C-alpha positions as CSV (number, residue, x, y, z in Angstrom):
1,M,8.2,3.0,17.1
2,T,11.3,3.3,15.1
3,K,11.4,4.1,11.4
4,R,12.2,0.5,10.7
5,D,9.2,-0.7,12.8
6,N,7.0,1.7,10.9
7,A,8.1,0.4,7.6
8,V,7.6,-3.2,8.7
9,A,4.1,-2.4,9.8
10,A,3.3,-0.7,6.6
11,F,4.6,-3.5,4.4
12,A,2.7,-6.0,6.5
13,K,-0.5,-4.2,5.7
14,A,0.3,-4.0,2.0
15,S,1.3,-7.6,1.9
16,T,-1.7,-9.1,3.6
17,A,-4.7,-6.8,2.8
18,P,-7.0,-7.9,0.1
19,L,-5.8,-6.5,-3.2
20,Q,-9.1,-4.9,-4.1
21,T,-8.8,-2.7,-1.0
22,L,-5.3,-1.5,-1.9
23,T,-6.2,1.5,-4.0
24,P,-3.8,4.4,-4.5
25,A,-5.7,6.3,-1.8
26,M,-5.4,3.4,0.7
27,L,-1.7,3.1,0.0
28,E,-1.3,6.8,0.6
29,S,-3.2,6.4,3.9
30,I,-1.0,3.5,5.0
31,A,2.1,5.5,4.2
32,A,0.8,8.5,6.1
33,S,0.1,6.3,9.1
34,H,3.8,5.3,9.2
35,A,5.6,8.4,7.9
36,R,4.8,12.1,8.0
37,R,3.3,13.5,4.8
38,G,5.5,15.8,2.8
39,T,8.7,14.2,3.9
40,H,11.2,12.2,1.9
41,D,10.4,9.2,4.1
42,F,6.7,9.4,3.2
43,D,7.5,9.7,-0.5
44,Q,9.9,6.8,-0.4
45,L,7.6,4.6,1.7
46,L,4.6,5.3,-0.7
47,A,6.7,4.4,-3.7
48,K,7.9,1.2,-2.2
49,L,4.4,0.2,-1.1
50,T,3.1,0.9,-4.6
51,E,5.8,-1.3,-6.1
52,T,5.1,-4.1,-3.6
53,V,1.4,-4.1,-4.3
54,E,1.9,-4.0,-8.1
55,A,4.3,-7.0,-7.7
56,R,1.6,-8.8,-5.7
57,R,-1.0,-8.1,-8.4
58,V,1.2,-9.5,-11.1
59,R,2.2,-12.5,-9.0
60,E,-1.4,-13.3,-7.9
61,A,-2.8,-12.8,-11.5
62,A,-0.4,-15.5,-12.8
Protein backbone atom coordinates (compact mmCIF):
# COMPACT_ATOMS: atom_id res chain seq x y z
CA MET A 1 0.00 0.00 0.00
CA THR A 2 1.09 3.52 -0.63
CA LYS A 3 1.33 6.19 2.02
CA ARG A 4 -1.86 7.72 0.64
CA ASP A 5 -3.70 4.38 0.74
CA ASN A 6 -2.65 3.90 4.35
CA ALA A 7 -3.95 7.32 5.31
CA VAL A 8 -7.27 6.67 3.54
CA ALA A 9 -7.67 3.37 5.40
CA ALA A 10 -6.86 4.97 8.75
CA PHE A 11 -9.33 7.81 8.21
CA ALA A 12 -12.01 5.36 7.10
CA LYS A 13 -11.65 3.57 10.43
CA ALA A 14 -11.73 6.82 12.41
CA SER A 15 -14.72 8.06 10.45
CA THR A 16 -16.89 4.97 10.78
CA ALA A 17 -16.00 3.26 14.06
CA PRO A 18 -18.31 3.86 17.02
CA LEU A 19 -17.11 6.93 18.91
CA GLN A 20 -17.00 5.16 22.26
CA THR A 21 -14.36 2.78 20.88
CA LEU A 22 -12.13 5.56 19.57
CA THR A 23 -10.05 6.08 22.68
CA PRO A 24 -6.61 7.68 22.51
CA ALA A 25 -5.08 4.18 22.72
CA MET A 26 -7.23 2.98 19.83
CA LEU A 27 -6.29 5.98 17.70
CA GLU A 28 -2.64 5.28 18.42
CA SER A 29 -3.17 1.66 17.39
CA ILE A 30 -4.87 2.70 14.16
CA ALA A 31 -2.04 5.10 13.38
CA ALA A 32 0.55 2.40 14.13
CA SER A 33 -1.21 0.06 11.73
CA HIS A 34 -0.75 2.54 8.93
CA ALA A 35 2.53 4.31 9.75
CA ARG A 36 5.67 3.25 11.61
CA ARG A 37 5.78 4.39 15.25
CA GLY A 38 8.45 6.94 16.00
CA THR A 39 8.32 8.52 12.55
CA HIS A 40 7.08 11.92 11.48
CA ASP A 41 4.39 10.18 9.41
CA PHE A 42 3.08 8.39 12.51
CA ASP A 43 3.00 11.59 14.59
CA GLN A 44 1.29 13.48 11.79
CA LEU A 45 -1.29 10.73 11.17
CA LEU A 46 -2.08 10.39 14.87
CA ALA A 47 -2.59 14.16 15.20
CA LYS A 48 -4.90 14.25 12.19
CA LEU A 49 -6.87 11.22 13.36
CA THR A 50 -7.30 12.82 16.78
CA GLU A 51 -8.57 16.04 15.16
CA THR A 52 -10.95 14.07 12.97
CA VAL A 53 -12.43 12.15 15.89
CA GLU A 54 -12.79 15.29 18.02
CA ALA A 55 -14.62 17.00 15.16
CA ARG A 56 -16.91 13.96 14.89
CA ARG A 57 -17.63 14.11 18.63
CA VAL A 58 -18.60 17.77 18.40
CA ARG A 59 -20.68 17.27 15.26
CA GLU A 60 -22.53 14.23 16.59
CA ALA A 61 -23.17 15.84 19.99
CA ALA A 62 -24.99 18.75 18.35
